[in-house]
A tleap script that builds the chain and sets N, CA, C and O, in Angstrom:
source leaprc.protein.ff14SB
mol = sequence {
  NMET PRO SER SER GLY GLU ARG VAL LYS ALA
  LEU LEU ALA GLY SER ALA LEU ALA PRO THR
  VAL LEU GLU VAL GLU ASP VAL SER ASP GLY
  CYS GLY ALA LYS PHE GLU VAL VAL VAL VAL
  SER ALA ASN PHE GLU GLY LYS LYS LEU LEU
  GLU ARG HIE ARG ASP VAL HIE GLU ALA LEU
  GLY ALA GLU MET GLY GLU ILE HIE ALA LEU
  VAL LEU LYS THR TRP THR PRO GLU GLN HIE
  ALA ALA LYS THR ARG PRO ASP CALA
}
set mol.1.N position { -75.912 -2.949 16.941 }
set mol.1.CA position { -76.757 -4.123 16.850 }
set mol.1.C position { -78.205 -3.704 17.076 }
set mol.1.O position { -78.492 -2.992 18.038 }
set mol.2.N position { -79.122 -4.131 16.211 }
set mol.2.CA position { -80.522 -3.763 16.371 }
set mol.2.C position { -81.095 -4.308 17.669 }
set mol.2.O position { -80.644 -5.320 18.206 }
set mol.3.N position { -82.090 -3.609 18.141 }
set mol.3.CA position { -82.783 -4.042 19.345 }
set mol.3.C position { -83.722 -5.187 18.990 }
set mol.3.O position { -83.942 -5.479 17.815 }
set mol.4.N position { -84.264 -5.822 19.999 }
set mol.4.CA position { -85.264 -6.850 19.755 }
set mol.4.C position { -86.416 -6.641 20.718 }
set mol.4.O position { -86.248 -6.072 21.797 }
set mol.5.N position { -87.578 -7.104 20.319 }
set mol.5.CA position { -88.742 -6.996 21.182 }
set mol.5.C position { -88.526 -7.692 22.509 }
set mol.5.O position { -88.980 -7.217 23.551 }
set mol.6.N position { -87.827 -8.826 22.471 }
set mol.6.CA position { -87.562 -9.571 23.700 }
set mol.6.C position { -86.658 -8.768 24.639 }
set mol.6.O position { -86.862 -8.754 25.853 }
set mol.7.N position { -85.665 -8.107 24.063 }
set mol.7.CA position { -84.743 -7.291 24.867 }
set mol.7.C position { -85.482 -6.111 25.486 }
set mol.7.O position { -85.309 -5.824 26.671 }
set mol.8.N position { -86.301 -5.428 24.698 }
set mol.8.CA position { -87.080 -4.296 25.198 }
set mol.8.C position { -87.993 -4.769 26.327 }
set mol.8.O position { -88.081 -4.130 27.375 }
set mol.9.N position { -88.663 -5.883 26.103 }
set mol.9.CA position { -89.585 -6.416 27.106 }
set mol.9.C position { -88.848 -6.788 28.390 }
set mol.9.O position { -89.332 -6.502 29.485 }
set mol.10.N position { -87.689 -7.418 28.269 }
set mol.10.CA position { -86.915 -7.816 29.447 }
set mol.10.C position { -86.457 -6.598 30.253 }
set mol.10.O position { -86.515 -6.609 31.482 }
set mol.11.N position { -86.009 -5.566 29.571 }
set mol.11.CA position { -85.557 -4.360 30.266 }
set mol.11.C position { -86.696 -3.701 31.031 }
set mol.11.O position { -86.522 -3.276 32.173 }
set mol.12.N position { -87.861 -3.616 30.395 }
set mol.12.CA position { -88.999 -2.980 31.055 }
set mol.12.C position { -89.553 -3.847 32.179 }
set mol.12.O position { -89.924 -3.337 33.236 }
set mol.13.N position { -89.609 -5.153 31.951 }
set mol.13.CA position { -90.146 -6.063 32.971 }
set mol.13.C position { -89.287 -6.049 34.231 }
set mol.13.O position { -89.811 -6.171 35.338 }
set mol.14.N position { -87.985 -5.903 34.073 }
set mol.14.CA position { -87.080 -5.909 35.214 }
set mol.14.C position { -86.817 -4.540 35.813 }
set mol.14.O position { -85.968 -4.399 36.693 }
set mol.15.N position { -87.533 -3.541 35.348 }
set mol.15.CA position { -87.284 -2.171 35.799 }
set mol.15.C position { -88.115 -1.827 37.033 }
set mol.15.O position { -88.965 -2.603 37.470 }
set mol.16.N position { -87.847 -0.651 37.575 }
set mol.16.CA position { -88.592 -0.146 38.730 }
set mol.16.C position { -90.048 0.144 38.392 }
set mol.16.O position { -90.859 0.368 39.290 }
set mol.17.N position { -90.386 0.141 37.109 }
set mol.17.CA position { -91.776 0.371 36.720 }
set mol.17.C position { -92.685 -0.745 37.220 }
set mol.17.O position { -93.873 -0.517 37.453 }
set mol.18.N position { -92.148 -1.932 37.386 }
set mol.18.CA position { -92.911 -3.099 37.848 }
set mol.18.C position { -94.249 -3.209 37.108 }
set mol.18.O position { -95.308 -3.172 37.734 }
set mol.19.N position { -94.203 -3.342 35.781 }
set mol.19.CA position { -95.454 -3.350 35.011 }
set mol.19.C position { -96.326 -4.562 35.322 }
set mol.19.O position { -95.836 -5.675 35.512 }
set mol.20.N position { -97.636 -4.309 35.367 }
set mol.20.CA position { -98.595 -5.404 35.538 }
set mol.20.C position { -99.045 -5.929 34.185 }
set mol.20.O position { -99.471 -7.078 34.070 }
set mol.21.N position { -98.953 -5.098 33.171 }
set mol.21.CA position { -99.208 -5.492 31.784 }
set mol.21.C position { -98.071 -4.908 30.959 }
set mol.21.O position { -97.707 -3.743 31.114 }
set mol.22.N position { -97.519 -5.732 30.084 }
set mol.22.CA position { -96.417 -5.276 29.234 }
set mol.22.C position { -96.538 -5.954 27.881 }
set mol.22.O position { -96.435 -7.176 27.772 }
set mol.23.N position { -96.757 -5.147 26.850 }
set mol.23.CA position { -96.864 -5.657 25.485 }
set mol.23.C position { -95.844 -4.923 24.623 }
set mol.23.O position { -95.773 -3.694 24.644 }
set mol.24.N position { -95.066 -5.671 23.876 }
set mol.24.CA position { -94.064 -5.083 22.984 }
set mol.24.C position { -94.245 -5.702 21.613 }
set mol.24.O position { -94.172 -6.920 21.453 }
set mol.25.N position { -94.481 -4.852 20.624 }
set mol.25.CA position { -94.652 -5.331 19.252 }
set mol.25.C position { -93.630 -4.655 18.346 }
set mol.25.O position { -93.533 -3.428 18.313 }
set mol.26.N position { -92.875 -5.456 17.617 }
set mol.26.CA position { -91.920 -4.945 16.637 }
set mol.26.C position { -92.708 -4.620 15.371 }
set mol.26.O position { -93.244 -5.518 14.723 }
set mol.27.N position { -92.778 -3.343 15.022 }
set mol.27.CA position { -93.532 -2.912 13.839 }
set mol.27.C position { -92.585 -2.455 12.730 }
set mol.27.O position { -92.951 -1.641 11.882 }
set mol.28.N position { -91.366 -2.987 12.749 }
set mol.28.CA position { -90.352 -2.565 11.785 }
set mol.28.C position { -89.979 -3.677 10.814 }
set mol.28.O position { -88.879 -3.676 10.262 }
set mol.29.N position { -90.878 -4.617 10.605 }
set mol.29.CA position { -90.604 -5.741 9.710 }
set mol.29.C position { -89.369 -6.526 10.144 }
set mol.29.O position { -88.623 -7.041 9.311 }
set mol.30.N position { -89.164 -6.612 11.462 }
set mol.30.CA position { -88.102 -7.453 11.996 }
set mol.30.C position { -86.732 -6.829 12.116 }
set mol.30.O position { -85.799 -7.498 12.560 }
set mol.31.N position { -86.573 -5.570 11.738 }
set mol.31.CA position { -85.230 -4.975 11.824 }
set mol.31.C position { -84.920 -4.441 13.219 }
set mol.31.O position { -83.789 -4.037 13.486 }
set mol.32.N position { -85.904 -4.433 14.107 }
set mol.32.CA position { -85.662 -4.030 15.483 }
set mol.32.C position { -85.461 -2.552 15.690 }
set mol.32.O position { -84.718 -2.147 16.584 }
set mol.33.N position { -86.107 -1.738 14.880 }
set mol.33.CA position { -85.914 -0.299 15.007 }
set mol.33.C position { -87.176 0.442 15.429 }
set mol.33.O position { -87.095 1.585 15.879 }
set mol.34.N position { -88.342 -0.188 15.292 }
set mol.34.CA position { -89.605 0.474 15.619 }
set mol.34.C position { -90.454 -0.463 16.469 }
set mol.34.O position { -90.663 -1.628 16.130 }
set mol.35.N position { -90.937 0.086 17.588 }
set mol.35.CA position { -91.735 -0.721 18.503 }
set mol.35.C position { -92.967 0.033 18.966 }
set mol.35.O position { -92.947 1.254 19.121 }
set mol.36.N position { -94.037 -0.713 19.183 }
set mol.36.CA position { -95.221 -0.205 19.865 }
set mol.36.C position { -95.258 -0.917 21.207 }
set mol.36.O position { -95.214 -2.146 21.273 }
set mol.37.N position { -95.340 -0.134 22.278 }
set mol.37.CA position { -95.233 -0.689 23.623 }
set mol.37.C position { -96.390 -0.204 24.486 }
set mol.37.O position { -96.708 0.985 24.511 }
set mol.38.N position { -97.013 -1.143 25.193 }
set mol.38.CA position { -98.025 -0.827 26.197 }
set mol.38.C position { -97.422 -1.187 27.547 }
set mol.38.O position { -97.003 -2.323 27.768 }
set mol.39.N position { -97.382 -0.208 28.448 }
set mol.39.CA position { -96.880 -0.437 29.800 }
set mol.39.C position { -97.959 0.014 30.777 }
set mol.39.O position { -98.378 1.171 30.765 }
set mol.40.N position { -98.402 -0.906 31.619 }
set mol.40.CA position { -99.370 -0.583 32.663 }
set mol.40.C position { -98.641 -0.713 33.995 }
set mol.40.O position { -98.100 -1.770 34.321 }
set mol.41.N position { -98.634 0.374 34.758 }
set mol.41.CA position { -97.889 0.380 36.012 }
set mol.41.C position { -98.558 1.294 37.032 }
set mol.41.O position { -98.983 2.402 36.707 }
set mol.42.N position { -98.643 0.815 38.258 }
set mol.42.CA position { -99.150 1.650 39.347 }
set mol.42.C position { -98.201 2.819 39.609 }
set mol.42.O position { -98.607 3.829 40.184 }
set mol.43.N position { -96.957 2.690 39.197 }
set mol.43.CA position { -95.982 3.771 39.369 }
set mol.43.C position { -96.307 4.994 38.518 }
set mol.43.O position { -95.718 6.056 38.719 }
set mol.44.N position { -97.228 4.864 37.582 }
set mol.44.CA position { -97.626 6.000 36.751 }
set mol.44.C position { -98.683 6.870 37.430 }
set mol.44.O position { -98.998 7.954 36.938 }
set mol.45.N position { -99.231 6.409 38.548 }
set mol.45.CA position { -100.257 7.179 39.263 }
set mol.45.C position { -99.740 8.582 39.570 }
set mol.45.O position { -98.643 8.744 40.103 }
set mol.46.N position { -100.531 9.587 39.231 }
set mol.46.CA position { -100.191 10.968 39.538 }
set mol.46.C position { -99.138 11.594 38.639 }
set mol.46.O position { -98.755 12.746 38.844 }
set mol.47.N position { -98.663 10.847 37.643 }
set mol.47.CA position { -97.643 11.383 36.738 }
set mol.47.C position { -98.271 11.828 35.425 }
set mol.47.O position { -99.231 11.232 34.937 }
set mol.48.N position { -97.706 12.884 34.871 }
set mol.48.CA position { -98.137 13.353 33.557 }
set mol.48.C position { -97.559 12.443 32.482 }
set mol.48.O position { -96.613 11.693 32.725 }
set mol.49.N position { -98.138 12.521 31.300 }
set mol.49.CA position { -97.727 11.669 30.191 }
set mol.49.C position { -96.226 11.769 29.914 }
set mol.49.O position { -95.562 10.748 29.734 }
set mol.50.N position { -95.699 12.967 29.880 }
set mol.50.CA position { -94.276 13.149 29.604 }
set mol.50.C position { -93.408 12.473 30.663 }
set mol.50.O position { -92.373 11.892 30.335 }
set mol.51.N position { -93.816 12.544 31.919 }
set mol.51.CA position { -93.065 11.883 32.994 }
set mol.51.C position { -93.088 10.365 32.822 }
set mol.51.O position { -92.085 9.692 33.057 }
set mol.52.N position { -94.222 9.842 32.416 }
set mol.52.CA position { -94.350 8.400 32.192 }
set mol.52.C position { -93.419 7.951 31.065 }
set mol.52.O position { -92.732 6.935 31.172 }
set mol.53.N position { -93.413 8.725 29.993 }
set mol.53.CA position { -92.556 8.383 28.855 }
set mol.53.C position { -91.079 8.477 29.239 }
set mol.53.O position { -90.272 7.650 28.814 }
set mol.54.N position { -90.731 9.467 30.030 }
set mol.54.CA position { -89.344 9.573 30.513 }
set mol.54.C position { -88.965 8.348 31.336 }
set mol.54.O position { -87.854 7.832 31.217 }
set mol.55.N position { -89.895 7.886 32.173 }
set mol.55.CA position { -89.631 6.693 32.989 }
set mol.55.C position { -89.325 5.486 32.105 }
set mol.55.O position { -88.420 4.705 32.401 }
set mol.56.N position { -90.081 5.340 31.025 }
set mol.56.CA position { -89.859 4.217 30.105 }
set mol.56.C position { -88.507 4.374 29.411 }
set mol.56.O position { -87.752 3.408 29.299 }
set mol.57.N position { -88.203 5.570 28.950 }
set mol.57.CA position { -86.913 5.822 28.288 }
set mol.57.C position { -85.757 5.516 29.240 }
set mol.57.O position { -84.760 4.916 28.838 }
set mol.58.N position { -85.890 5.927 30.497 }
set mol.58.CA position { -84.842 5.650 31.485 }
set mol.58.C position { -84.690 4.151 31.713 }
set mol.58.O position { -83.572 3.653 31.849 }
set mol.59.N position { -85.804 3.435 31.756 }
set mol.59.CA position { -85.751 1.983 31.968 }
set mol.59.C position { -85.051 1.287 30.802 }
set mol.59.O position { -84.375 0.276 30.993 }
set mol.60.N position { -85.212 1.823 29.608 }
set mol.60.CA position { -84.570 1.224 28.433 }
set mol.60.C position { -83.089 1.592 28.343 }
set mol.60.O position { -82.306 0.880 27.714 }
set mol.61.N position { -82.713 2.684 28.960 }
set mol.61.CA position { -81.300 3.076 29.026 }
set mol.61.C position { -80.635 3.160 27.667 }
set mol.61.O position { -81.165 3.780 26.745 }
set mol.62.N position { -79.476 2.537 27.544 }
set mol.62.CA position { -78.674 2.591 26.319 }
set mol.62.C position { -79.390 1.962 25.129 }
set mol.62.O position { -79.057 2.258 23.981 }
set mol.63.N position { -80.353 1.113 25.386 }
set mol.63.CA position { -81.109 0.470 24.301 }
set mol.63.C position { -81.828 1.512 23.437 }
set mol.63.O position { -82.088 1.270 22.258 }
set mol.64.N position { -82.147 2.671 24.025 }
set mol.64.CA position { -82.821 3.733 23.273 }
set mol.64.C position { -81.988 4.177 22.074 }
set mol.64.O position { -82.547 4.635 21.078 }
set mol.65.N position { -80.683 4.053 22.150 }
set mol.65.CA position { -79.812 4.429 21.041 }
set mol.65.C position { -79.966 3.529 19.830 }
set mol.65.O position { -79.568 3.902 18.726 }
set mol.66.N position { -80.535 2.354 20.021 }
set mol.66.CA position { -80.737 1.396 18.932 }
set mol.66.C position { -82.148 1.450 18.358 }
set mol.66.O position { -82.435 0.820 17.340 }
set mol.67.N position { -83.023 2.203 19.014 }
set mol.67.CA position { -84.431 2.251 18.612 }
set mol.67.C position { -84.681 3.520 17.808 }
set mol.67.O position { -84.344 4.620 18.246 }
set mol.68.N position { -85.276 3.357 16.624 }
set mol.68.CA position { -85.567 4.499 15.758 }
set mol.68.C position { -86.883 5.163 16.145 }
set mol.68.O position { -86.972 6.391 16.176 }
set mol.69.N position { -87.903 4.364 16.440 }
set mol.69.CA position { -89.221 4.900 16.776 }
set mol.69.C position { -89.844 4.053 17.872 }
set mol.69.O position { -89.738 2.827 17.877 }
set mol.70.N position { -90.503 4.747 18.808 }
set mol.70.CA position { -91.117 4.071 19.939 }
set mol.70.C position { -92.480 4.700 20.185 }
set mol.70.O position { -92.570 5.866 20.569 }
set mol.71.N position { -93.538 3.929 19.965 }
set mol.71.CA position { -94.895 4.382 20.245 }
set mol.71.C position { -95.256 3.831 21.614 }
set mol.71.O position { -95.269 2.618 21.820 }
set mol.72.N position { -95.550 4.729 22.550 }
set mol.72.CA position { -95.816 4.308 23.922 }
set mol.72.C position { -97.259 4.552 24.327 }
set mol.72.O position { -97.840 5.596 24.031 }
set mol.73.N position { -97.818 3.574 25.003 }
set mol.73.CA position { -99.086 3.720 25.707 }
set mol.73.C position { -98.751 3.405 27.156 }
set mol.73.O position { -98.482 2.256 27.507 }
set mol.74.N position { -98.771 4.430 27.987 }
set mol.74.CA position { -98.376 4.286 29.388 }
set mol.74.C position { -99.586 4.578 30.258 }
set mol.74.O position { -100.008 5.727 30.387 }
set mol.75.N position { -100.137 3.535 30.850 }
set mol.75.CA position { -101.383 3.651 31.598 }
set mol.75.C position { -101.236 3.169 33.026 }
set mol.75.O position { -100.392 2.329 33.339 }
set mol.76.N position { -102.082 3.723 33.889 }
set mol.76.CA position { -102.232 3.181 35.236 }
set mol.76.C position { -103.137 1.956 35.118 }
set mol.76.O position { -103.807 1.791 34.098 }
set mol.77.N position { -103.173 1.097 36.131 }
set mol.77.CA position { -104.077 -0.058 36.064 }
set mol.77.C position { -105.540 0.357 35.856 }
set mol.77.O position { -106.283 -0.309 35.135 }
set mol.78.N position { -105.941 1.448 36.487 }
set mol.78.CA position { -107.320 1.930 36.340 }
set mol.78.C position { -107.594 2.374 34.900 }
set mol.78.O position { -108.644 2.054 34.343 }
set mol.79.N position { -106.674 3.095 34.309 }
set mol.79.CA position { -106.834 3.531 32.919 }
set mol.79.C position { -106.878 2.334 31.982 }
set mol.79.O position { -107.676 2.306 31.045 }
set mol.80.N position { -106.033 1.355 32.226 }
set mol.80.CA position { -106.007 0.154 31.388 }
set mol.80.C position { -107.334 -0.586 31.472 }
set mol.80.O position { -107.872 -1.023 30.455 }
set mol.81.N position { -107.860 -0.726 32.678 }
set mol.81.CA position { -109.141 -1.413 32.861 }
set mol.81.C position { -110.252 -0.687 32.107 }
set mol.81.O position { -111.101 -1.323 31.483 }
set mol.82.N position { -110.245 0.642 32.166 }
set mol.82.CA position { -111.268 1.423 31.471 }
set mol.82.C position { -111.138 1.295 29.957 }
set mol.82.O position { -112.146 1.261 29.251 }
set mol.83.N position { -109.920 1.225 29.456 }
set mol.83.CA position { -109.699 1.150 28.008 }
set mol.83.C position { -109.948 -0.242 27.447 }
set mol.83.O position { -110.216 -0.386 26.254 }
set mol.84.N position { -109.866 -1.253 28.272 }
set mol.84.CA position { -110.035 -2.620 27.779 }
set mol.84.C position { -111.385 -3.229 28.149 }
set mol.84.O position { -111.636 -4.398 27.857 }
set mol.85.N position { -112.248 -2.451 28.783 }
set mol.85.CA position { -113.608 -2.928 29.071 }
set mol.85.C position { -114.335 -3.157 27.763 }
set mol.85.O position { -114.151 -2.393 26.814 }
set mol.86.N position { -115.161 -4.195 27.690 }
set mol.86.CA position { -115.895 -4.460 26.447 }
set mol.86.C position { -116.794 -3.309 26.016 }
set mol.86.O position { -117.009 -3.116 24.819 }
set mol.87.N position { -117.324 -2.540 26.960 }
set mol.87.CA position { -118.229 -1.439 26.610 }
set mol.87.C position { -117.503 -0.110 26.434 }
set mol.87.O position { -118.144 0.920 26.229 }
set mol.88.N position { -116.176 -0.121 26.512 }
set mol.88.CA position { -115.404 1.131 26.402 }
set mol.88.C position { -115.294 1.595 24.974 }
set mol.88.O position { -114.680 2.627 24.705 }
savepdb mol mol.pdb
quit
């Protein structure tokens, strides 16, 4: 069964990541196979990019088997604030 943006969002929102910002966009024309995800979490502090991505994959668990492509933006709150500032 294909994944859904709502399912991906629910899994991440309820995970140990405790995201303060969570955006999930289905970019697969509705088939539920490709997603672009922004996760902002204080739990990413001090972690390398690969560790952050592993954390997201772990939070999604078995759902990863239904996802063909996943574009991740995994930021700390400070990084998110810097990237979303009007003058950035």
